[in-house]
N, C-alpha and C positions, 0 to 999 in steps of 0.2 A: 735151548732147543736149537743152538747154533750148529752143532755137528750134523743135524739132519736137514739143515738148510738147503733149499734147492736153487742154487745160483743159476740154473738154466731154465727157470720156470718160464712157460711161453704162454700161458693162458691168462686172460684178462680177469679182473676181479669179479666180473659178473657172469663168468662162464660156468657151466655145469656139464660134465662129461661122464656119465649123466648126473653124477653126484660127487661132491668133494669126498675123498677118501685117502687114507694113508698109503704110501708106497710100501711095498713088502719089506719086512724087517725094520721098519721105522716106528711101528705102533707100540706105544707104552700105555699102561693103564693109569689114567689120571683120576678116575672115579669108578668105584665098584658097584654103584647103583644103591648104596646105603643112604642113610638120612644125611642131607646136606647140612653141615654145621658152619660152614664159612664160605666166603667168596673165592672163587678161583681166578687168579691174575695170570694171563699168559703174555709173555714178553719175548720178542725175537725179531730178527730182521726179516725183511720181505721174502716169502718162500720158505720160511722155517716151518710152517705148518700150523699156525695159529687158527686160521680159518677152518681148517680140517677138524682140529680138535673141537672147535665150537659147534660145527655141524654134527659131529659124533655125539656130543653131549645133548644137544637138542633132540637128535633121533632117539636116543635112550630115554629121555624125559617123555617124549611122545608115547613110547611103547609102554612104559611103566606107569604112567600116571593118566593116559588118555588125555593129557594136555589140559583138560578143563579143571583139573584138580589143582593146577598151579595157582588158580585164583584163591584157593583156600590155604596156601602156604606162603607167608610173607618172605621166608628165607629163599624159597625157590624163586619167588617173584623177582627178588633182587638179583638173583643169579641170571634170570632171563634177561632183565635190563642190562646187566653188565656185558651179557653176550652180544646184544644188539648194539651197544656202544662200541665194543670191540670190532664188530663188523664194519663200522664206519671208519676205522682207522686202519688202512692196509699196512702201514709201516710204522713201527714203534721203535724209534731210534734211541735206544739207551733206557735203562732203568735207574731211577733214583737221581739224587742231585750231586753234580760233581762238585768235588772240593779241591780241584787243581785250578790254579789261577795263572794267567800270563801277566807278569809285572813289568812295566816299562821303566826303563832307566835312561835319562837323557844326560849325555856327557856334553857340557858347554864347549862351544868353540874355543880352542887355545887352552883348555883346561889341563892343569898339571898336578891336580890334586891327587893325593894317593888313593882315596876312595870317593867315588860319587854314589849318592843314594836316590832310591825311588821316591817319588811324591806320594805313592800309594803306601799304606801301612798294612802289615799283616799281623794276624792273631792266630797262633796255632790252637787247633781244636784238640790236640793231645800233647804228649811230652816229647814229640820228634816230628820233625818236618822233613821233606825231601825237596832239594833244589836242583834243577837241571838247566843247561844252557839253552837259551832261546835264539831267536832270530838276530843275526848280526853279531853274536857274541863268541869269541874265540876263547883260548885259554886265559884264565884270569883267577883272581882270588875273590871269594865272596865272603861277606861278613854281615852280621846283624847289628843294628843300632837301636838300642833300648830306648823306647818313648814312654811307655807306661808299664812298669814292672813292679812286682812285690819283692822279688829276690834280686839282690845286687850280684850279678854274675858278669864276668868278663867273657865275652863271646869272641873267641879268637878266629882270625881269618882262616878260610879253608880253600884249598886249591880246587878249581872247578875247570873241568875240560869238557868239550862237546861229546855227548854220547855216554857220559859216565856221571850219573846223578850222585849227588852226595847226601847223606843223612846227618842231620844236626840236632842234638839234644836241646830242648828249649823249655821255657816256662809257659805251661798251658794257661791260655786266656790273656797273656801279656800282649803288648802291641810293639812291633819293630819296624824299622825301615831296612830295606835290603841294599846293601852296598856292594859294588864291584871296584876292582882295581883297573882303572883304565884311563889312559890320557887321550887327549884329542888335539893333535897339532894342526888341524884344518881351521879354516875360517867359518865353518858351518857347524851347528849343533849336530850330534849324532845320537840317535835313539836305538837302543838295544833292549833285549828282553831276556828275562829268566822265567822258568816255569817253577811254581812252588806248590807243593802238595800238602794237604791236610792243614789248610789255614782258612780264615775268613779275611776278607779285605775291606778297607775303607780308605776314602780319599782324604787327604790332609786338608 
């Protein structure tokens, strides 16, 4: 629903002028009035039109069933409860669970190690992951250190630069630490971050 979102919406959630309706050219058929066989989940940012669709659906139900028939249909009753729940949530920020994680790596003061590794461990949910530079990290090399694996593979360092994510072929379900090539000549620890997509995370 994002393309139809109203970024300049000016009315409050309780306002009716006189009733919520779609703007011209934005209405799409989401239910043709036939038998309801599944629940309808609407997801979008504020102003995208979720409430308008909900009002339209209720209006159609009122006309086609005289409303009291809803008591006789468990499926439609569930639909009505879902609509009421959605009306209480004006903003639905994102659908589904994110599988992108921000991994911190602390480079100790005075460190001259070739690679420094994260305390957090990652486990790929598929056979490939995407790594990108995060806060405080410039051009570097990134490498995976095997912690729990079934396949003995040598994971070679890969060049990583800000704004240019890299994809790495990995063993699904294995556990790794993320390492970066970075020295720290100062007298204070330095923490930087990488973003890793398509993984689960655990703390050592």
